[in-house]
C-alpha positions as CSV (number, residue, x, y, z in Angstrom):
1,M,85.4,4.6,53.7
2,K,87.7,7.1,56.2
3,K,90.6,6.3,53.8
4,W,89.0,7.3,50.5
5,L,87.8,10.5,52.5
6,I,91.6,11.2,53.7
7,F,92.4,10.9,50.0
8,L,89.9,13.2,48.5
9,T,91.1,15.7,51.2
10,L,94.5,15.5,50.5
11,I,93.4,15.8,46.4
12,L,91.4,18.8,47.5
13,N,93.6,20.4,49.5
14,I,96.4,20.2,46.8
15,E,94.4,22.0,44.5
16,F,93.7,24.2,46.8
17,V,97.6,25.3,47.4
18,F,97.9,25.9,44.0
19,A,95.2,27.9,43.2
20,K,95.8,31.5,43.4
21,Q,93.8,34.4,43.8
22,M,95.6,36.9,41.9
23,I,95.3,40.7,41.0
24,V,96.1,41.3,37.0
25,G,97.7,44.7,36.2
26,V,96.2,45.6,32.8
27,E,96.6,48.8,30.6
28,N,93.4,51.5,31.1
29,I,93.6,51.8,27.6
30,N,91.5,51.3,24.2
31,Y,93.3,48.9,22.7
32,A,90.7,46.6,20.9
33,P,90.5,44.2,19.7
34,I,93.5,43.2,22.0
35,Y,92.2,44.3,25.0
36,S,90.2,47.4,26.4
37,I,88.2,48.6,29.0
38,Q,84.5,48.4,28.1
39,N,81.8,49.8,31.1
40,G,84.7,49.2,33.7
41,Q,85.2,45.7,32.6
42,Y,88.3,44.3,30.7
43,T,87.1,43.0,27.6
44,G,89.0,41.3,24.5
45,Y,91.5,38.6,23.6
46,A,93.6,39.2,26.3
47,R,90.6,38.7,28.4
48,E,89.5,35.1,27.1
49,L,93.0,34.1,26.9
50,L,93.7,34.9,30.8
51,D,90.3,33.7,32.0
52,R,90.4,30.3,30.1
53,F,94.1,30.0,32.2
54,A,92.7,30.8,34.9
55,K,89.6,28.4,34.8
56,D,92.0,25.5,33.6
57,Y,94.7,26.2,36.7
58,N,92.1,26.8,39.3
59,H,93.3,30.5,39.9
60,K,90.8,33.4,40.8
61,F,92.0,36.3,38.5
62,T,90.7,40.4,39.7
63,Y,91.9,42.6,36.8
64,R,92.8,46.2,37.4
65,P,93.2,48.9,35.0
66,L,95.6,51.1,35.5
67,P,97.5,54.0,33.3
68,V,100.2,52.6,30.7
69,V,103.3,54.5,33.1
70,R,101.5,53.4,36.8
71,L,101.3,50.0,36.0
72,F,105.2,49.3,35.7
73,H,105.6,50.8,39.2
74,D,102.7,48.6,40.4
75,L,104.4,45.8,39.0
76,V,107.8,46.6,40.5
77,N,106.3,47.8,44.1
78,Q,104.5,44.5,43.9
79,K,100.9,46.0,44.2
80,V,100.0,43.5,41.2
81,D,100.7,39.8,41.1
82,L,101.0,39.8,37.3
83,K,101.4,42.1,34.4
84,F,99.8,42.1,30.7
85,P,101.2,42.6,28.4
86,D,104.7,43.1,29.2
87,N,107.8,42.5,27.6
88,P,111.6,43.0,28.5
89,Y,112.3,45.9,26.6
90,W,109.4,48.0,27.7
91,G,109.8,50.5,30.9
92,A,113.3,49.4,31.4
93,D,113.7,52.5,33.3
94,I,111.1,52.0,36.0
95,K,112.3,48.1,36.0
96,G,115.9,48.6,36.7
97,D,117.7,45.5,37.8
98,R,114.2,43.7,39.2
99,N,114.4,40.0,38.0
100,I,111.0,40.2,36.0
101,L,109.7,37.1,35.2
102,Y,108.4,36.7,31.5
103,S,106.0,33.9,30.0
104,T,106.5,32.8,26.5
105,S,104.8,34.5,23.4
106,A,101.1,34.9,24.2
107,L,100.5,37.1,21.0
108,K,103.2,38.5,18.1
109,Y,102.5,42.3,17.1
110,T,103.8,44.8,14.9
111,D,104.2,48.2,15.5
112,G,104.8,50.3,12.7
113,V,103.7,53.2,10.3
114,L,100.0,53.9,8.3
115,V,100.7,56.1,5.3
116,P,98.2,57.2,2.5
117,E,98.0,54.5,0.2
118,K,99.3,56.7,-2.4
119,N,102.5,56.8,-0.4
120,L,103.2,53.1,0.2
121,G,106.8,52.1,-0.3
122,K,107.7,56.0,-0.8
123,S,107.3,57.7,1.9
124,T,109.4,60.2,3.6
125,L,108.2,60.6,7.0
126,K,108.9,64.2,8.5
127,K,106.1,64.8,11.0
128,L,104.5,61.5,12.7
129,G,101.6,61.1,14.5
130,I,101.9,58.7,18.1
131,V,99.2,58.5,21.0
132,R,100.5,60.4,24.2
133,G,102.2,57.9,26.2
134,F,103.7,55.3,23.5
135,T,106.9,55.3,22.4
136,P,108.0,54.9,18.9
137,Y,111.1,52.6,19.4
138,A,111.6,51.7,15.8
139,L,112.4,55.3,14.8
140,L,113.9,57.0,17.9
141,D,117.2,57.4,16.2
142,Q,116.0,59.8,13.6
143,I,113.3,61.5,16.0
144,N,116.5,62.1,18.4
145,K,118.2,63.4,15.4
146,G,115.5,65.7,14.6
147,R,114.7,64.3,11.5
148,I,111.1,63.5,12.5
149,T,108.8,65.6,14.1
150,I,106.1,64.3,16.6
151,K,102.3,65.3,16.9
152,E,100.6,63.7,20.1
153,F,97.1,62.5,19.9
154,N,94.6,61.5,22.8
155,S,93.7,58.5,21.2
156,I,94.2,55.9,18.4
157,D,90.5,57.4,17.0
158,G,91.6,61.3,17.0
159,L,94.8,59.8,15.6
160,L,93.3,57.8,12.8
161,K,90.9,60.9,11.9
162,N,93.5,63.3,11.4
163,M,95.2,60.9,9.2
164,A,92.1,60.3,7.5
165,H,91.2,63.7,7.1
166,R,93.7,66.0,6.8
167,N,97.2,66.1,5.4
168,D,99.7,67.6,8.1
169,L,101.0,64.0,9.0
170,D,103.2,61.8,7.5
171,G,102.2,58.7,9.0
172,A,101.1,57.4,12.0
173,Y,102.6,55.3,14.3
174,F,100.9,52.2,16.0
175,N,99.9,48.7,16.7
176,I,99.0,47.6,13.1
177,D,96.1,45.0,14.2
178,V,95.0,47.5,16.7
179,A,94.8,50.7,13.7
180,V,93.2,48.2,11.1
181,Y,90.3,47.3,13.8
182,A,90.0,51.0,14.6
183,M,89.5,52.0,11.2
184,K,86.8,49.6,10.8
185,S,84.7,51.1,13.9
186,L,85.3,54.5,12.5
187,G,84.3,53.8,9.4
188,I,87.2,54.8,7.5
189,A,87.9,52.5,4.4
190,D,90.7,49.8,3.9
191,N,92.4,51.4,1.5
192,T,92.5,55.2,3.0
193,L,95.4,54.1,5.3
194,V,97.8,50.9,5.0
195,Y,100.5,49.5,6.9
196,D,104.0,50.5,5.5
197,P,106.2,47.9,6.0
198,S,109.4,49.4,4.3
199,I,109.6,52.3,7.0
200,P,111.5,50.8,10.4
201,H,109.1,48.8,12.6
202,I,109.0,46.2,15.4
203,N,107.8,43.0,15.6
204,S,107.7,41.5,18.9
205,D,106.0,39.8,21.8
206,Y,103.0,40.7,24.1
207,L,103.9,38.5,27.5
208,L,102.7,37.9,30.8
209,S,105.1,39.2,33.5
210,S,105.5,38.6,37.4
211,L,108.0,39.7,39.9
212,N,107.1,36.9,42.9
213,H,105.4,34.3,40.9
214,P,107.6,31.7,38.7
215,D,105.5,29.1,39.2
216,V,102.1,31.1,37.5
217,I,104.5,31.9,34.8
218,E,105.4,28.6,34.2
219,Q,102.0,27.3,34.2
220,F,100.8,30.0,31.5
221,N,103.6,28.7,29.4
222,E,102.6,24.8,30.0
223,F,98.9,26.2,29.1
224,L,100.0,27.8,26.1
225,T,101.7,25.0,24.9
226,K,98.9,22.3,25.6
227,N,96.4,24.8,23.8
228,Q,98.1,25.9,21.0
229,A,94.7,25.2,18.4
230,W,92.6,26.7,20.6
231,V,94.6,29.7,20.8
232,E,95.4,30.2,17.4
233,E,91.3,30.1,16.7
234,L,90.8,33.3,19.3
235,K,93.4,35.1,17.4
236,M,91.2,34.3,14.1
237,K,88.4,35.5,16.5
238,Y,89.4,38.5,17.2
239,G,91.0,39.3,13.6
240,L,94.7,39.1,15.0
241,T,97.1,38.3,12.2
242,E,101.0,37.7,12.6
243,R,102.7,39.9,10.2
244,N,106.1,38.6,11.5
245,K,106.0,34.9,11.1
């Protein structure tokens, strides 16, 4: 009996060692259905995905919503243990030469331009709307050369309302799935604004990142591999298409 108790104690201690209480830095913005802050709570696809991962690996996650730029600083200054979403190309000026660790893809995304349906495939971008704080990387060369001017908005809702009801913008640059979801929420008809793949755009991935927890990143990769079918169902639940497959 004593031997069984010792064995059970060892097993529990091993699980305790691998279980971690971690702060996950997340963006304090409305990016539904991927993620948003509702009544102070982190919600959406990312929350369900990370909660399931934490449960399966006995971790305790505390989500800390932060402004986009500050979140990069908190990652490199080790004020958060994990960051989601992240990507090696984001915040490079802040990350510097820090050895940030990245997971495999938790979600593919497309950042591109929405235009009035009548202009699909024949748009000439001169004035582009973006949400303040976001960088239209796919069009930076044209912007830097002065071929495209930028108008910033405080929210995706404000940007889309402007595009739907005024004619002072040629296009709106944003995550396409998020923009489509926001249009539905605002009651804007699907064919009012459409994604134009003929305009330069970015297909990339949302990743989980960490500075000091390679073991957790490895566990997350393992989790994504083991639960591929469930992850795909979760994407479908939130209407997240993968345009760059």
